[in-house]
N, C-alpha and C positions, 0 to 999 in steps of 0.2 A: 478519746485521746488521753494520754498520760505521758510522763517523761521516763524513758529508758526501760520501763517494765510494764508489760500488759498481757493480754490473754495469749499472745503469740510467744511469750517467753517460755522456753523449754530449759529447765534448770538441772544442772548436775551439781552434786555436792561432793567437794573434795574433803575427804576425812569422814565420809558418811558412816563407816563402820565403827568409829569411836563413839563413846557414850554421848557426848554433846551432839555430834553429827547425827546419830540415830534419833535422839530425842527431838531435835529441831527439824529433822526431815519429816518426822511424823506430824509435827505441828504445822509445817508448811503444807503438807498434803491435806491435812484436815481443813486448812483455810482455803483450799481450792487451787493452790499453785500446782503447775505441771512439773513434778519432779520426775525426771526421766532416767537418771543414772546416778551412780555413785562412783567415786574414784579413790581407791586405796591401793598403793603398789603391793603386788604380791597376792591380792585377794580377788583377782578376776574369777568369775564364775559363781561367786557368792551373791546373795541378794539381801536386801532389807525390805521386808513386807512385800516381796515380789519385785522390787525395783532392782535392776541388775547392777552389779558392781564390776568395774573395769580396773585394770592396773594402771592405765594412763589416760590422759585427757583426749588425745587424738582418737583413740579407740572408742571412747564414750561418745564423742561427737559424731564419728562416722556411723555408729550403730543407732544413735537416737536422735540426731539432729539438734543436740543441745546447743543453746546460744547464750547461756548465762551460767556462771559458776558461783557457788557460795562456798567460802573457804572456812572450814573448822579444823584446819591442820595445826598441830602444835607449833609454837613460835620458832623453834629451831629448824623446822622443815618448811616454814611458810614461804620464804623467799623462793626456794626451788619450785614449790607448787604453783606459785603465782606466775613465775616466769615460764613454766610449762604451759599455762593457759594463754599467756601472751603469744608464745611461739605457735600455739595451735590456732590463733586468730579469733579467740572468743571476744565478742564485742563488749561484754560486761562481766567484771569479776568483783564480787562483794566479799570483802575480807572481814569476817567477824572476829577472828583471833585477836586477843589482846596480849601485850607483853612482847611484841615483835621488836627487836632492837632497832633503834632509829636509823642506824646506818644500813640495815637490811631494807627498811622501807624506802630510804632514799635511792638505793640501788634498783629495787624492782620497779619503783615508779619511773625512774629515768629510763630503765629498760623498756617499759611500756611506751614511753614517749618516743624513744629512738627507733624501736623495732616493730611496733604494732599500732593498731588503732584501738587498743583495748582501753575502756574506761574502768578505772579502779575506784571503788567506793570503800572507804576505810583506810587503814585497819582500825581495830578496836572500836567497832561501830555496831549498831543494832540492825543495819541493813536498809532496805527500801521496800515499801509496800504501796501498791496501787489498789485501794480497797475495792473488793468485788471482782478484781481481775487476777492479781498475782501478788506473791509475798516472798521475797528473797532475803532471809535473815531470821531474826528472833523477835521482831515486832509483833505483839499480840494482834491478831486479825479481827477480833470481835469488839474492839473498843471504838470503832468509828465506821461510818458508812461512806459510800462514794459521794463526792460533792465537788465543789469548784474552788477549794482552797488548796494552795500548794504550801508545803511545810519543809523547811530545811533547818536542821538542828545539829549542834555539836554534841549535845547531851542526849544519851539514850533515854534516861528517865524522864527528862522534860519533853522528849518526843512523845512518849506515851501519855504524859499528862495533858499536853496540848491537844492531842487527838481526842482524848476522853472529854476534855472541856468543850470541844467544838464538835462532838460526835453527832449532834442532831443536824448540823449544817453539812459536814462531810468534806472529804478531801479528794483531790485529783491524784496526787502522789505525795508521799511523805518520805523524806530522805534523811537518815541519820548518818552524818558524814564523819563522826568520830572526833575525839579531842586530842589526838596525838600531835606532836609538833609538826610532823609531815603527814599529810593525807593526800589521797589520790584525787578526790573530788572536793571542791571548795564551795563556800557560800556563793561565790561569783558564778561558778559553773551551773549551780542549781538555779540561781536568779535568771541567768541567761536562758536556760531551758524552760522555766516557767513563763518567762516573758513571751517566748515563742509558741507556747502551748495554748491553742484556742479554747480549751476547756478549763483553763485555770484563770479565775477572775481576780484573785488577790493572793498575797503571799505572807506567810508568817516566817520570820527569820529569828532563830534562837542562837545566841552566842554565849560567850563566857569571858571572864577576865583573862588577861594575858595575851601577848602577841598583838598583831595589828590586823587580823583577818576581817574584823567587823568594820574597821576604819576603811580598809580597801573595798569592802563590799559597799559601804556608803558612797564612796566615789563612783563605783560602777552604777549604783542605783541612780545617782544624779545624772549620769550621761546616757544610760541605756534602758532604764526600766520605766515604763509608763503605767504599769499596774500598781495599785495601792499596796504598800508593804507596812506591816506592823512588826515590831521587834521586842525582844526581851534579851537582857544580858545577865546571866547568872553571876552573882558575886558582888552585889551592891553593898553587902555588909562585911565583906572580907577585909581584914586589916591590911593596910598598905605595906608593901615590901615583902609580903609572904608568898610562898609558892602554895597554891591551893588546888586540890582536886586533880584534874587531868594534868598530864605531864607538860602540856603546852601552856598551862596557865601560870606564867611567870610575869609578875608586875614589876616594872622598873620606873621609878619616879611616878609621873602622872600618866605616862604612856601605858596602855594596857588596862587601865582601871575601868570599872563599869561606868563611872561618870564620864570618862573621856569617850568611851564608845557610845554612850547615850547621846552625848553632845554631837558627835559626828553624824549619827543616824538622824537625829532630829533636825540637824542642819540641812538635810536633803529631803525633809518632808516625811520621814518615817516616824510614826507614833510609837513610843517606847513605853511599855508597861513596867511598873516597879516590881510586880510579882507575875508569875505565870497566869494566875487567874485574872489579874487586871489586863494582861496582854490579850487573853482570850476575849474579854469583854470589849476591848477596843476593836477586835476583828468582828465580833458579833454586831456591834453598832455599825461598823462599816458595811457588812453584808446585808444589813436590814435597810 
């Protein structure tokens, strides 16, 4: 078992013929993911290492049975590309592209809610990996083995670090949800899915300063999550009142600070580490 991505995932890459799309397609293939198609308007009939390229998503789905898209389309074209995947009925769209205007994200996310059953992960995220089964995005596949920890993280870099720190124990699925102000899949979505996954025994949740996503996740954990959760909030040393890092990390007064988020999480029984390594150690102790 895993959440959302497994050996049955057949991945198409929107923007596969671009430099980033080609590079990461090869990395995903090397990790064992089933990459079955690329989509670039006007380039039907071409291929990347034998993987066929189509001009549109419906054609790619019809020919290959693709059921996941990974998006490397430049920001100005991303909204149209994602809405095309929603219209085609793709169950999962992983948006790696960074720099998408927030109003575009708001529109394509609402479009997905209104007109399809498509789950969007991202934008501006590293993607999702189920070690040993599939990899949709840019997460290195060789830093952790399969196991029974679920990981959800706002930070790409901290996703990789936590996977590496707990590589010997291993993960069911790791989801990098991205740090933009509007994202398609939230901490709560992942917590709900991990809670329902029989092969996930415990959950690591990584947040960061700004906004109230972690506080809302804490309320969800209190009411709906029975599995143990450990957490980390990036930004304990950030000066108050400053905008830090990701576009979503805006601190206003005490709301949105690392300390406020830590307090909310610990108030519902989540152990929170002061550093990523300390957080990994909390999980290590829990799993032992």
